[in-house]
C-alpha positions in Angstrom: 8.8 -32.1 -30.3 9.5 -35.0 -32.4 10.5 -34.1 -36.1 10.1 -36.8 -38.7 13.3 -38.1 -40.0 14.5 -36.2 -43.1 14.2 -38.2 -46.3 17.4 -38.8 -48.1 16.0 -37.9 -51.4 14.9 -34.3 -50.5 15.9 -31.5 -53.0 19.0 -29.5 -52.1 18.6 -25.9 -51.1 20.1 -23.1 -53.1 21.0 -20.1 -51.0 22.2 -16.6 -52.1 25.1 -15.1 -50.1 22.8 -12.9 -48.0 20.4 -15.7 -47.3 23.4 -17.8 -45.9 24.3 -15.0 -43.4 20.6 -14.3 -42.5 19.6 -18.0 -41.9 22.9 -18.6 -39.9 22.5 -15.5 -37.7 18.8 -15.5 -37.1 16.9 -18.8 -38.1 18.9 -21.9 -37.5 18.6 -23.7 -34.2 21.7 -23.3 -32.0 23.7 -25.2 -29.5 24.6 -24.1 -26.1 27.6 -22.3 -27.5 25.4 -20.4 -30.1 26.7 -22.4 -33.0 24.3 -23.5 -35.7 23.0 -27.1 -35.3 21.1 -27.5 -38.5 21.4 -26.9 -42.2 19.1 -25.0 -44.5 17.7 -28.4 -45.8 17.1 -29.4 -42.1 15.4 -26.0 -41.2 12.9 -26.2 -44.1 12.2 -29.9 -43.5 11.6 -29.2 -39.8 9.1 -26.6 -40.7 7.5 -28.4 -43.5 7.1 -31.7 -41.5 5.7 -30.1 -38.4 3.1 -28.1 -40.1 2.1 -30.9 -42.3 1.6 -33.1 -39.3 -1.4 -31.1 -38.3 -3.3 -32.9 -41.2 -3.6 -36.0 -39.1 -6.0 -34.2 -36.7 -8.6 -34.2 -39.5 -9.9 -37.5 -40.8 -11.5 -35.9 -43.6 -8.1 -34.4 -44.9 -6.8 -35.9 -48.2 -3.4 -35.8 -46.8 -4.1 -37.4 -43.4 -1.7 -40.3 -42.5 -0.1 -40.2 -46.0 3.0 -37.9 -45.3 3.0 -36.5 -48.8 2.1 -33.0 -47.7 5.4 -32.4 -46.0 7.2 -32.9 -49.3 4.9 -30.5 -50.9 5.4 -27.7 -48.1 9.2 -28.4 -48.4 9.2 -27.7 -52.2 7.0 -24.8 -51.7 9.5 -23.0 -49.4 12.8 -24.3 -51.0 11.7 -23.1 -54.4 11.2 -19.7 -52.7 7.6 -19.5 -54.1 6.2 -19.1 -50.6 7.7 -18.4 -47.2 5.9 -18.2 -43.8 6.6 -15.4 -41.3 9.8 -15.4 -39.3 8.5 -17.0 -36.1 7.2 -20.0 -38.0 10.6 -20.6 -39.6 12.3 -19.9 -36.3 10.2 -21.8 -33.9 8.3 -24.6 -35.7 9.4 -27.8 -34.2 11.2 -26.4 -31.2 10.2 -26.2 -27.6 8.9 -22.7 -27.9 6.6 -23.4 -30.7 5.1 -19.8 -31.0 4.6 -19.4 -34.8 2.6 -16.1 -35.1 4.2 -12.7 -35.9 1.4 -10.1 -35.1 -0.4 -9.6 -31.8 -2.6 -6.8 -30.3 -3.1 -6.5 -26.5 -5.6 -4.4 -24.7 -4.6 -1.6 -22.3 -7.3 -0.9 -19.7 -7.7 2.1 -17.6 -6.4 0.7 -14.4 -2.9 0.1 -13.0 -3.5 -3.6 -13.0 -4.7 -3.8 -16.5 -1.8 -1.6 -17.7 0.9 -3.6 -16.0 -0.8 -6.9 -17.1 -0.4 -5.6 -20.7 3.4 -4.9 -20.0 3.9 -8.4 -18.6 2.0 -10.0 -21.7 3.9 -8.0 -24.1 7.1 -9.3 -22.6 6.0 -12.7 -23.0 5.0 -12.2 -26.7 8.4 -10.4 -27.4 10.3 -13.2 -25.9 8.4 -15.7 -28.2 9.3 -13.7 -31.3 6.2 -11.6 -31.9 5.5 -8.0 -32.2 2.6 -6.2 -30.4 0.3 -3.4 -31.1 -1.5 -1.4 -28.4 -4.2 1.4 -28.3 -3.7 3.7 -25.4 -7.1 5.3 -26.1 -8.8 3.9 -23.1 -6.5 5.5 -20.6 -7.8 8.6 -19.0 -6.1 11.8 -19.8 -3.2 13.5 -18.0 -4.3 15.2 -14.8 -7.6 13.6 -14.8 -8.8 12.6 -11.2 -8.4 9.0 -10.2 -11.4 8.0 -8.1 -9.9 5.1 -6.2 -7.0 7.3 -4.8 -8.0 10.9 -5.1 -4.8 11.4 -7.2 -4.4 12.5 -10.7 -3.6 10.4 -13.9 -0.2 10.7 -15.6 -1.7 10.0 -19.0 -1.1 7.6 -21.9 2.3 8.9 -22.8 3.9 8.2 -19.3 2.8 4.6 -19.6 3.8 4.4 -23.3 7.4 5.0 -22.1 7.1 2.3 -19.5 6.3 -0.1 -22.3 9.0 1.2 -24.5 11.6 0.7 -21.5 10.3 -2.8 -20.8 10.7 -3.7 -24.6 14.2 -2.7 -24.5 15.0 -5.4 -22.1 13.4 -8.3 -23.7 15.3 -10.1 -26.5 12.8 -11.7 -29.1 13.5 -15.3 -29.1 17.2 -14.5 -29.4 17.1 -12.8 -32.6 15.9 -9.3 -32.3 14.3 -6.7 -30.0 10.6 -6.3 -29.8 8.6 -4.0 -32.0 5.4 -2.2 -31.0 2.8 -0.1 -32.4 1.2 2.6 -30.3 -2.1 4.2 -31.3 -4.1 7.0 -29.9 -7.5 8.1 -31.1 -7.5 11.7 -32.5 -10.4 12.6 -30.1 -8.3 11.6 -26.9 -7.6 14.9 -24.9 -3.9 14.1 -25.0 -3.7 13.9 -28.6 -1.4 17.0 -29.1 1.3 15.6 -26.8 1.0 12.2 -28.5 1.5 13.7 -32.0 4.7 15.4 -30.8 5.9 12.4 -28.7 8.8 11.5 -31.1 9.9 15.1 -32.2 13.2 14.4 -30.2 15.2 11.7 -31.8 15.5 8.6 -29.7 12.3 9.0 -27.8 10.2 5.8 -27.9 12.6 4.0 -30.1 10.9 0.7 -29.7 7.6 2.1 -31.0 5.9 3.1 -34.3 3.1 5.6 -33.6 0.0 6.2 -35.3 -3.0 8.5 -34.7 -6.3 6.9 -35.3 -8.4 9.3 -37.5 -12.2 9.1 -37.4 -14.6 9.9 -40.1 -16.0 12.8 -38.0 -12.6 14.3 -37.7 -11.8 14.1 -41.3 -15.1 15.6 -42.2 -14.4 18.4 -39.7 -10.9 18.9 -41.5 -12.6 19.2 -44.9 -15.1 21.7 -43.5 -12.4 23.6 -41.4 -14.5 22.9 -38.4 -13.8 22.2 -34.7 -14.1 18.8 -33.2 -14.5 17.4 -29.7 -11.9 15.8 -27.3 -13.6 13.4 -25.0 -12.4 11.9 -21.6 -12.3 8.1 -22.4 -13.4 7.1 -18.9 -16.5 9.2 -18.8 -17.4 10.5 -22.3 -17.2 14.0 -21.2 -16.1 16.7 -23.6 -13.0 18.2 -22.3 -12.3 20.8 -25.1 -12.7 21.4 -28.8 -9.8 21.9 -31.2 -9.6 23.0 -34.9 -9.6 19.8 -36.8 -7.6 21.6 -39.6 -4.9 22.7 -37.1 -4.5 19.3 -35.7 -4.3 17.8 -39.2 -1.6 20.3 -40.1 0.3 19.4 -37.0 0.2 15.7 -38.0 1.5 16.8 -41.5 4.3 18.9 -40.1 5.6 16.1 -37.7 5.5 13.7 -40.6 7.4 16.2 -42.5 10.0 16.6 -39.9 10.6 13.0 -38.9 8.1 10.6 -40.4 6.3 10.2 -37.2 3.5 9.5 -36.3 1.7 7.8 -39.1 -2.0 7.7 -39.4 -4.8 4.9 -39.7 -8.4 5.5 -40.6 -9.9 3.7 -37.7 -13.6 3.7 -38.8 -12.7 2.4 -42.2 -10.8 -0.4 -40.5 -13.9 -1.3 -38.4 -16.2 -1.2 -41.5 -14.2 -4.2 -42.8 -14.1 -5.9 -39.3 -15.3 -9.3 -40.2 -16.5 -10.2 -36.6 -17.9 -6.9 -35.3 -19.9 -8.9 -32.6 -16.7 -9.5 -30.9 -15.8 -5.9 -30.4 -14.1 -2.9 -32.3 -10.6 -3.1 -33.7 -8.5 -0.6 -31.8 -4.9 -1.2 -32.9 -2.7 -2.8 -35.5 0.4 -4.8 -35.4 3.8 -2.8 -35.5 3.9 -2.0 -39.2 0.2 -1.2 -39.6 -0.8 -4.0 -42.0 -2.7 -6.2 -39.7 -5.5 -4.7 -37.7 -6.7 -7.0 -35.0 -9.1 -7.3 -32.0 -7.7 -7.3 -28.4 -6.0 -10.7 -27.6 -5.9 -11.6 -31.3 -2.9 -12.7 -33.4 -2.3 -13.5 -37.0 0.2 -15.7 -38.7 1.5 -14.3 -42.1 3.1 -15.7 -45.2 4.2 -14.3 -48.6 4.1 -15.6 -52.2 7.1 -14.7 -54.3 5.7 -13.4 -57.6 9.1 -13.2 -59.4 9.1 -17.0 -59.1 5.6 -17.3 -60.8 6.4 -16.4 -64.2 6.4 -18.6 -67.6 7.0 -17.9 -71.3 4.3 -17.5 -73.8 4.5 -18.8 -77.4 6.5 -15.7 -78.5 9.1 -16.2 -75.7 7.7 -13.4 -73.7 7.4 -13.4 -69.9 4.1 -13.6 -68.4 2.4 -14.5 -65.1 1.8 -18.3 -64.6 -1.8 -18.0 -63.3 -2.2 -21.8 -63.0 0.9 -22.0 -60.8 -0.1 -19.0 -59.0 -3.4 -20.6 -58.0 -1.7 -23.9 -56.9 0.7 -21.9 -54.7 -2.1 -19.9 -53.2 -4.1 -22.9 -52.3 -1.2 -24.7 -50.8 -0.1 -21.7 -48.9 -3.7 -21.2 -47.4 -3.5 -24.8 -46.1 0.0 -24.3 -44.6 -1.2 -21.1 -42.8 -4.4 -22.7 -41.5 -2.2 -25.5 -40.1 0.1 -23.1 -38.5 -2.9 -21.8 -36.3 -3.2 -25.4 -34.9 0.5 -26.1 -34.5 1.2 -22.8 -32.7 1.6 -22.5 -28.9 0.4 -19.1 -28.0 1.9 -17.3 -25.0 -1.5 -16.6 -23.4 -4.7 -18.8 -23.3 -6.8 -15.8 -24.1 -4.8 -15.3 -27.3 -5.2 -18.9 -28.2 -9.0 -18.7 -27.6 -9.4 -15.6 -29.7 -7.1 -16.8 -32.6 -8.9 -20.3 -32.9 -12.3 -18.5 -32.7 -11.5 -16.4 -35.9 -8.6 -18.3 -37.5 -7.3 -15.2 -39.3 -4.5 -15.7 -41.8 -2.7 -13.0 -43.8 -1.2 -14.3 -47.2 0.6 -11.6 -49.0 3.2 -11.2 -51.8 6.8 -10.2 -52.4 8.9 -9.8 -55.4 6.3 -7.5 -57.1 9.0 -5.0 -58.2 11.0 -7.9 -59.7 8.0 -9.1 -61.5 7.5 -5.7 -63.1 11.2 -5.7 -64.2 10.6 -9.1 -65.7 7.6 -8.0 -67.6 9.3 -4.7 -68.5 6.5 -2.7 -66.9 7.3 0.7 -65.2 6.3 0.7 -61.5 4.7 4.1 -61.8 2.5 3.4 -64.8 -1.3 2.6 -65.3 -0.4 -0.8 -66.5 1.4 -1.6 -63.3 -1.6 -0.5 -61.3 -3.9 -2.6 -63.3 -1.7 -5.7 -62.9 -1.6 -5.0 -59.1 -5.3 -5.1 -59.0 -5.7 -8.1 -61.1 -3.1 -10.0 -59.0 -4.7 -9.2 -55.7 -8.2 -9.7 -56.8 -7.1 -13.2 -58.0 -5.3 -13.7 -54.9 -8.4 -12.8 -52.8 -10.7 -14.9 -54.7 -8.5 -18.0 -54.7 -7.5 -17.8 -51.1 -11.2 -17.5 -50.1 -12.1 -20.5 -52.4 -9.3 -22.5 -50.6 -10.6 -21.3 -47.2 -14.1 -22.4 -48.3 -12.8 -25.9 -49.3 -11.0 -26.1 -45.8 -14.4 -25.2 -44.1 -16.1 -28.1 -45.9 -13.4 -30.4 -44.9 -12.7 -29.2 -41.3 -15.6 -26.7 -40.4 -15.8 -22.9 -40.6 -14.1 -20.7 -38.0 -16.2 -20.9 -34.9 -17.4 -17.3 -35.1 -18.6 -17.7 -38.5 -22.3 -17.5 -37.9 -22.0 -14.1 -36.2 -19.5 -12.7 -38.8 -20.3 -10.5 -41.7 -20.0 -13.3 -44.3 -23.5 -14.9 -43.9 -25.2 -11.5 -44.5 -22.9 -11.2 -47.7 -23.8 -14.6 -48.9 -20.1 -15.6 -48.6 -18.9 -18.8 -47.0 -18.6 -21.0 -45.2 -15.0 -20.0 -44.6 -12.2 -21.6 -42.5 -10.6 -18.2 -41.8 -12.1 -14.8 -41.0 -9.4 -13.2 -43.2 -7.1 -14.5 -45.7 -4.9 -11.7 -47.2 -2.5 -9.2 -45.9 0.4 -7.3 -47.6 3.1 -7.5 -44.9 6.8 -6.4 -44.8 8.9 -9.2 -46.0 12.3 -7.7 -45.1 14.3 -10.9 -44.0 11.9 -13.3 -46.1 12.8 -11.3 -49.3 16.5 -11.6 -48.5 16.2 -15.4 -48.1 14.2 -15.6 -51.2 16.5 -13.2 -53.1 13.7 -11.0 -54.3 12.3 -7.5 -53.8 10.4 -6.7 -50.6 6.7 -6.8 -50.4 5.0 -4.5 -52.9 7.7 -1.9 -52.6 9.9 -0.7 -55.5 13.6 -1.3 -55.2 15.7 1.2 -53.3 18.7 0.7 -55.5 19.5 -1.2 -58.7 23.0 -1.7 -57.4 24.7 -1.4 -54.0 27.9 -2.2 -52.2 28.0 -4.7 -49.3 31.2 -5.1 -47.1 31.8 -8.6 -45.6 33.7 -9.2 -42.3 37.0 -9.2 -43.9 36.5 -5.8 -45.6 36.0 -7.4 -49.1 33.6 -5.2 -51.2 30.8 -7.1 -53.0 28.7 -5.2 -55.4 25.2 -6.7 -55.7 23.0 -5.8 -58.8 19.5 -6.6 -59.4 19.6 -9.7 -61.7 16.8 -8.7 -64.0 18.4 -5.2 -64.6 21.7 -6.8 -65.1 20.0 -9.3 -67.6 18.4 -6.3 -69.5 21.9 -4.6 -69.8 23.5 -7.5 -71.1 20.5 -8.2 -73.6 21.2 -4.7 -75.1 25.0 -5.0 -75.0 25.3 -2.1 -72.4 27.0 -3.9 -69.5 30.4 -2.5 -68.6 32.5 -2.3 -65.5 32.6 1.5 -65.8 28.7 1.7 -66.1 28.2 -0.6 -63.0 30.5 1.6 -61.0 28.5 4.6 -62.0 25.3 2.7 -61.1 26.7 1.6 -57.7 27.4 5.2 -56.9 24.1 6.6 -57.9 21.8 3.7 -57.1 19.5 4.7 -59.9 19.7 5.1 -63.7 17.2 7.9 -64.0 19.8 10.5 -64.5 22.2 8.5 -66.8 21.1 10.0 -70.0 23.1 7.9 -72.4 21.1 4.9 -71.4 18.0 4.2 -73.6 14.9 6.0 -72.3 13.0 2.8 -72.2 15.4 1.2 -69.9 15.4 4.2 -67.6 11.5 4.2 -67.7 11.2 0.5 -66.6 14.0 0.2 -64.0 12.9 2.8 -61.7 13.6 3.0 -57.9 11.8 4.2 -55.0 13.2 7.8 -55.1 12.5 8.0 -58.9 8.7 7.4 -58.2 6.4 10.4 -57.6 4.6 10.3 -54.2 1.2 10.0 -55.8 2.3 6.9 -57.7 3.5 5.2 -54.5 0.0 5.9 -52.9 -2.0 4.7 -56.0 0.0 1.5 -55.9 -0.9 1.1 -52.2 -4.6 1.7 -52.9 -4.6 -0.7 -55.8 -3.6 -3.6 -53.7 -5.8 -2.4 -50.8 -8.8 -2.7 -53.0 -8.7 -6.5 -52.8 -6.8 -7.0 -49.5 -8.8 -8.2 -46.4 -6.5 -6.5 -43.9 -4.1 -3.7 -44.9 -1.1 -2.9 -46.9 2.4 -2.3 -45.6 3.9 0.4 -47.8 6.0 3.5 -47.5 5.3 6.6 -49.6 8.9 7.7 -50.2 9.5 11.5 -50.7 12.7 13.6 -51.8 14.2 15.8 -49.2 12.7 18.9 -50.9 9.1 17.7 -50.6 7.0 20.2 -48.8 4.4 20.0 -46.0 1.7 20.6 -48.7 3.0 17.4 -50.5 2.4 15.4 -47.4 -0.9 17.1 -46.7 -2.0 16.0 -50.3 -0.8 12.4 -49.6 -2.7 12.0 -46.4 -5.8 13.4 -48.1 -5.4 11.1 -51.1 -5.0 8.2 -48.9 -8.3 9.0 -47.3 -10.1 9.5 -50.7 -8.5 6.4 -52.3 -9.7 3.9 -49.5 -6.4 3.2 -47.9 -6.5 2.1 -44.2 -3.4 4.0 -43.2 -0.4 5.7 -44.7 3.4 6.1 -43.8 5.5 8.7 -45.4 9.2 9.1 -45.2 11.0 12.3 -46.6 14.6 11.6 -47.5 16.8 13.0 -44.8 14.1 13.9 -42.4 15.6 12.0 -39.6 18.6 13.3 -37.7 20.8 10.7 -39.5 20.1 9.7 -43.1 18.8 6.0 -43.5 20.1 5.3 -47.0 23.5 6.1 -48.4 24.3 5.9 -52.1 27.5 7.1 -53.7 26.2 10.6 -54.4 25.2 11.1 -50.6 28.3 10.0 -48.9 29.7 12.8 -46.6 32.8 14.5 -47.9 36.1 13.9 -46.0 37.7 17.0 -44.6 41.2 17.4 -43.4 42.2 20.1 -40.9 46.1 20.3 -40.9 45.7 23.3 -38.5 44.6 21.3 -35.7 47.0 21.6 -32.6 46.9 19.0 -29.9 47.5 20.7 -26.4 50.4 19.3 -24.4 49.7 17.9 -21.0 50.7 20.0 -17.9 52.8 18.2 -15.4 49.9 18.4 -12.9 46.2 18.1 -13.5 43.3 17.7 -11.2 39.9 16.1 -11.9 37.3 13.7 -10.5 36.5 9.9 -10.8 32.9 8.8 -11.5 31.7 5.2 -10.7 29.2 4.1 -13.3 27.5 0.8 -13.6 27.7 -0.9 -17.0 26.4 -4.2 -18.5 30.1 -5.2 -18.6 30.9 -4.4 -15.0 31.6 -1.3 -12.8 33.4 1.4 -14.8 35.5 4.0 -13.1 36.0 7.0 -15.3 38.6 9.6 -14.4 38.2 13.0 -16.0 41.0 15.5 -15.5 40.5 19.2 -16.2 42.4 22.2 -17.2 40.9 25.6 -16.6 37.7 23.9 -15.4 37.2 22.1 -18.8 37.7 18.3 -19.4 41.1 17.6 -20.8 41.7 13.9 -20.7 39.8 10.7 -19.4 40.9 7.3 -18.2 38.3 4.5 -18.4 38.8 1.2 -16.4 36.4 -1.7 -15.9 36.8 -3.6 -12.8 37.3 -7.4 -13.0 36.7 -7.5 -16.7 38.5 -9.4 -19.4 41.5 -8.1 -21.3 39.5 -7.3 -24.5 37.1 -5.1 -22.5 39.9 -3.4 -20.7 41.6 -2.7 -24.0 38.5 -1.4 -25.6 37.8 1.0 -22.6 41.5 2.2 -22.6 41.2 2.9 -26.4 38.1 4.9 -26.0 39.5 6.9 -23.3 42.7 7.6 -25.3 40.6 8.8 -28.3 38.4 10.9 -26.2 41.4 12.5 -24.6 42.9 13.3 -27.9 39.7 14.8 -29.2 39.5 17.1 -26.0 43.2 18.2 -26.4 42.5 18.9 -30.0 39.7 21.3 -29.2 36.7 19.2 -30.0 33.8 20.3 -27.8 32.2 18.2 -25.1 28.8 18.5 -26.9 30.4 17.1 -30.2 31.9 14.1 -28.2 28.5 13.4 -26.5 26.8 13.6 -30.0 29.1 10.9 -31.2 29.1 8.6 -28.2 25.6 8.8 -26.8 23.4 6.0 -27.6 25.9 3.5 -29.0 24.3 0.2 -28.3 26.0 -2.8 -26.7 25.1 -6.4 -25.8 24.3 -5.7 -22.1 22.5 -2.4 -21.5 21.6 -1.6 -17.9 19.2 0.8 -16.1 20.2 3.9 -14.1 17.7 6.1 -12.3 17.8 8.8 -15.0 17.9 6.4 -18.0 19.7 3.4 -19.5 23.4 2.9 -20.0 23.9 1.1 -23.4 27.6 0.5 -23.5 31.0 1.8 -22.4 31.0 4.7 -24.7 27.4 5.6 -23.8 28.5 5.7 -20.1 31.2 8.1 -21.0 28.7 10.3 -22.8 26.3 10.0 -19.8 29.0 11.4 -17.5 30.1 14.2 -19.8 26.5 15.2 -20.3 25.6 15.1 -16.7 28.7 17.1 -15.6 29.2 19.5 -18.2 26.0 20.0 -20.1 23.2 19.6 -17.7 19.6 18.5 -18.4 18.6 21.8 -20.0 21.4 21.4 -22.6 21.2 17.6 -23.0 22.2 16.3 -26.4 19.3 14.7 -28.4 19.9 11.0 -28.7 20.3 10.1 -32.4 21.7 6.7 -32.1 18.7 5.2 -30.3 16.2 6.3 -32.9 14.4 3.3 -34.6 15.7 4.6 -37.9 19.3 4.8 -37.2 21.4 5.3 -40.2 23.6 2.1 -39.9 22.8 -1.4 -38.7 23.7 -1.8 -35.0 24.7 -5.4 -35.7 26.8 -5.3 -38.8 27.3 -1.5 -39.5 25.8 -1.4 -42.9 23.4 1.1 -44.3 19.6 0.6 -43.4 16.8 1.1 -45.7 13.4 2.6 -44.7 10.4 0.7 -46.2 7.2 -0.9 -45.4 7.0 1.3 -42.4 10.2 0.0 -40.7 14.1 -0.2 -41.2 15.9 -3.2 -42.7 19.5 -4.1 -43.1 19.8 -5.8 -46.5 23.3 -7.2 -45.5 22.4 -9.2 -42.4 18.6 -9.2 -42.1 18.4 -7.0 -39.1 15.0 -5.4 -38.6 13.3 -3.4 -36.0 9.7 -4.7 -37.0 10.0 -8.5 -37.7 
């Protein structure tokens, strides 16, 4: 694709340290050796000019043939007042050209339809998108299949196939694909689905949600039974206690955070094009409900950059600038629909029939800090509603103007809008509160509508240098009050929060709250405040302390239903097998055992050699035993480079030392199993992720057996540390994010 020559007078791009890392690793175009071949200035010009060029298709556009809009789009992005979703930044102006982030694919009740969906998902993941699926059409486990006379294996068996396929597809060279798997609460296999991720590492490429119906929620309230129906026939299979199923959902969320819930009837009441069918699923983080074969491109406005000063020198929202940015962003996103090359013709047809866009926000927590408003206050809730109502009204007005200029979305006449005397509109939806993990790193702001996880945290760069990062608005407030000191900053870095630092002023501690300082009901009320004026849904996590009870989660789920949310995700601190966020207070203590004695090696030992295929070549693992127990190991990789050979030898020596020091096989397997590498490969009984994972596999098969297999922590979607840079991960907006390098499972 031809990209207009970059003007010499373009503004320079200011990048924070994290943005430099993220852009170089994930966004810049690369040469054949994997080295960046563009700068930040060139990236933003590439995107701005390609998206602006779509204006020339419309003779009625005030920007057609003038070339001025590219400069406006460039300034919009490089001021960090607006950024489009990652696929647009990565792929605009490239041969791939797929610019949307969110897709939903149907999964029909036949082998052909199921594997068509697997293939289509692979194509989407390859292009940089995430996928959502409803498995509710699939007949239940052990149901008779008429065409063969056999029995069905059920949704869970096919869900695992989708998960494995995802593992093998690298998204546009940047990250693995993310998926949402949804099952209706009235499906006969619902109990198995609810418990599907109770073992860490199961379905690690999927977020799961249960689609709750109004009928089910009413049965929970009345403590009544409800019916499970065969999806292919409508036959009632059995009845269950709604209250008991709801309590099981609560219990699993308390244990691990999975599955989440969506209120499917509420989602469909807001379906703008009901004549085209029911909405069955959402995208991976749950904020974008979509019809089958539908996609949506997203973008976010940075509220932290939309402030001005009043006559008294106080910070306030610049509503005029906010309106200008909204209108320009809506035009940008509508152009993205025309510019994008979708991986399937059926997706292109559906997208262009409805032209959904999802304009959201980021930097909300930063805005509250600037305004000195506590996140968990009535004033913050009121501001959230005011911001989102303004954004909905202005984005619809902008969409209306585009409809006059270019025509409404083709399905407008059969949509809900004519009946509501709204329109014409260019876009069936205009607003979504999406996760902004990597975008907020580039923009240097807080993510989405979430509170900050920590006011200060340490980041380690590749040479081991420790960099302490502090929220700039918090640091500014400390200096204004003459409170800043290196000693205080070290304490805040350790704790992450100032809630318990009692010598600081109460007002400061009240304003600068973090995620774990905020009560669960305040998280939920904030989600509901934004949802009230959002077309699609809101990506938000209700963070809970480790001591939170099951009753707390029950209350959250019920409040989400009553407050009008379209779904909810909870995360109880420490509920995963491995903690996802580490601050100074939560670091594990180091222990030293001087009594550990290393066994001496006998002159003669006997053992076996196991051949294992790895992504780096065939590994021959020799395990020598003493008294029937493993004593030492030697790992060699055939025809491999010196570096790989050295690593295999080093791992073998360390495992041998651990065995001779009395460390159990189970403990060794727990440490090694699931460690990821660049080239995982399949085996008949699973996947070999790396050399250490291969050693763990041999030990587990030989000494533990399937009945005593170790649960796989390291492959869980919420692993404690980033698999790419080793820094701690945060859990927010329904997914995990590395603040250091931008790694995320969910786009």
